[in-house]
C-alpha positions in Angstrom: 2.7 -60.7 -12.2 3.1 -57.3 -11.4 0.3 -54.9 -11.6 2.1 -52.6 -14.7 1.9 -55.5 -16.8 -1.5 -56.1 -16.1 -2.4 -52.4 -17.1 -0.4 -53.1 -20.4 -2.3 -56.1 -21.2 -5.7 -54.8 -20.6 -7.8 -54.3 -23.7 -9.6 -51.2 -22.2 -6.1 -49.7 -21.4 -4.6 -50.7 -24.8 -7.8 -49.0 -26.5 -7.6 -45.8 -24.4 -4.0 -45.5 -25.2 -4.5 -45.8 -28.8 -7.1 -42.7 -28.4 -5.2 -40.6 -26.0 -1.8 -40.9 -27.3 -2.6 -38.4 -30.4 -4.3 -36.2 -27.8 -1.3 -36.6 -25.1 1.4 -35.4 -28.2 -1.0 -32.7 -28.7 -1.2 -31.5 -25.2 2.7 -31.8 -25.3 3.2 -29.8 -28.5 0.9 -27.2 -27.1 2.7 -26.9 -23.9 5.8 -26.6 -25.8 4.5 -24.2 -28.1 3.0 -21.8 -25.2 6.7 -21.8 -23.5 7.9 -21.0 -26.9 5.6 -18.1 -27.4 6.1 -16.7 -23.9 10.0 -16.7 -24.2 9.2 -15.1 -27.8 7.1 -12.3 -26.5 8.4 -11.9 -23.2 12.1 -11.5 -23.6 11.8 -8.7 -26.3 9.2 -7.2 -24.2 11.5 -7.1 -21.4 14.1 -5.5 -23.3 11.8 -2.9 -24.8 10.6 -2.0 -21.0 14.4 -1.7 -20.1 15.0 0.6 -23.0 12.0 2.4 -22.3 12.6 2.9 -18.7 16.3 4.1 -19.2 14.9 6.8 -21.8 12.4 7.8 -19.1 15.4 8.1 -16.5 17.4 10.2 -19.2 14.4 12.3 -19.9 13.6 12.9 -16.2 17.3 14.1 -15.7 17.2 16.3 -18.7 14.3 18.1 -17.2 15.7 18.4 -13.6 19.0 19.9 -15.2 16.7 22.4 -17.3 14.7 23.3 -14.1 18.2 23.9 -12.2 19.2 25.7 -15.4 16.2 28.0 -15.4 16.4 28.8 -11.6 19.9 29.7 -12.2 19.3 31.8 -14.7 16.5 33.6 -12.8 18.8 34.2 -9.9 21.6 35.5 -12.0 19.4 37.9 -13.7 18.1 39.2 -10.3 21.8 39.4 -9.3 22.7 41.1 -12.4 20.0 43.8 -12.1 21.2 44.4 -8.7 24.6 45.3 -9.6 25.5 48.9 -9.7 26.4 50.5 -13.2 29.5 53.0 -12.9 27.1 56.1 -12.4 25.7 54.4 -9.3 28.9 53.6 -8.2 30.0 57.1 -7.0 26.5 57.4 -5.7 27.4 54.2 -3.6 30.3 55.9 -2.1 27.9 58.8 -0.8 25.6 56.2 0.5 28.2 54.3 2.6 29.7 57.7 3.9 25.8 58.5 5.1 25.5 55.0 6.7 28.8 55.5 8.5 27.7 59.2 9.6 24.4 57.7 10.8 26.3 55.1 12.9 28.6 57.8 14.4 31.6 56.4 12.3 34.0 58.9 10.7 35.5 58.3 7.4 38.4 60.6 6.6 38.7 59.8 3.0 37.8 57.2 0.6 39.6 56.2 -2.6 38.2 54.0 -5.6 39.6 52.0 -8.2 38.4 50.0 -11.3 39.6 46.8 -12.6 38.5 45.0 -16.0 38.2 41.5 -15.8 39.1 38.9 -18.4 35.9 37.8 -19.5 34.6 41.5 -20.4 31.3 41.3 -18.8 31.7 43.1 -15.8 34.2 45.5 -14.1 35.4 45.2 -10.6 35.1 48.4 -8.6 36.8 48.8 -5.1 36.6 51.2 -2.4 39.1 51.6 0.1 38.9 53.7 3.2 39.4 53.8 6.8 36.5 53.9 9.6 36.9 55.5 13.1 34.8 55.6 15.8 34.1 53.5 18.7 34.2 49.7 18.2 30.3 49.0 18.9 29.4 51.9 16.3 31.9 50.6 13.6 30.3 46.8 14.2 27.1 48.2 13.7 28.3 50.1 10.6 29.8 46.8 8.9 26.8 44.8 9.7 24.5 47.3 8.1 27.0 47.9 5.3 26.7 44.0 4.3 22.8 43.8 4.8 22.0 46.7 2.8 24.1 45.8 -0.1 24.6 42.4 -0.6 26.6 42.5 -3.7 29.2 44.4 -1.7 32.2 42.3 -0.4 34.7 43.2 2.1 37.9 41.9 0.7 40.0 43.3 3.4 39.6 44.1 6.8 42.4 45.2 9.6 42.0 47.1 12.8 44.2 49.3 14.9 43.9 51.0 18.2 43.3 54.9 17.6 46.0 56.9 19.4 44.3 60.2 18.6 40.9 59.3 19.5 39.1 57.0 21.8 38.3 53.9 19.6 39.4 52.0 17.0 40.5 52.3 13.2 39.1 49.9 10.9 40.9 49.8 7.2 38.4 48.4 4.8 38.8 47.3 1.3 34.9 46.7 -0.2 34.5 45.9 -3.4 31.6 45.1 -5.9 31.1 44.5 -9.7 29.7 47.0 -12.2 27.7 46.1 -15.2 29.8 48.0 -17.5 33.3 49.5 -17.5 33.2 53.5 -16.8 34.1 55.4 -19.5 37.7 57.4 -18.8 36.9 61.3 -18.4 38.4 63.3 -21.3 40.5 66.0 -20.4 39.7 69.4 -22.3 42.3 72.2 -22.5 41.0 75.4 -21.3 
């Protein structure tokens, strides 16, 4: 006889089995219902959590984009306020000539031109001139020109040796943007 058969035939075992069987079944059902409730609550909560996390990431990205846009708007506003208008454009040519004089550079003549831009928000103003003098003086003049007026752009720069004077000739084409298109001067008959 094997030991398992003894346990099955024992009266105590049979009585315990009668009383514990329903408790065992209840325990199994409670375990299964706990697993079911866990799955029923956990997976929808996990989906909601992933959805809320995605919304949070999207809102953080939007916030960062808005902050960058505000910073860009501030920078553009600062640059826009620094740009000259058409009245200041002629003063700018005099300031450039004074800067050249301080650096011992001669500017025999200066021409200017206005070109409207396609978007009509600003106008491009261009100065064209020759700077004559020693190389070191012209180099310092160009450096100070770029430092003093950061909104001026040197579009064209060429250099030649001066045959008449000792030094070099720099041909410069300097541009900036104006806030408005200058009004044409009306000619009156005298």
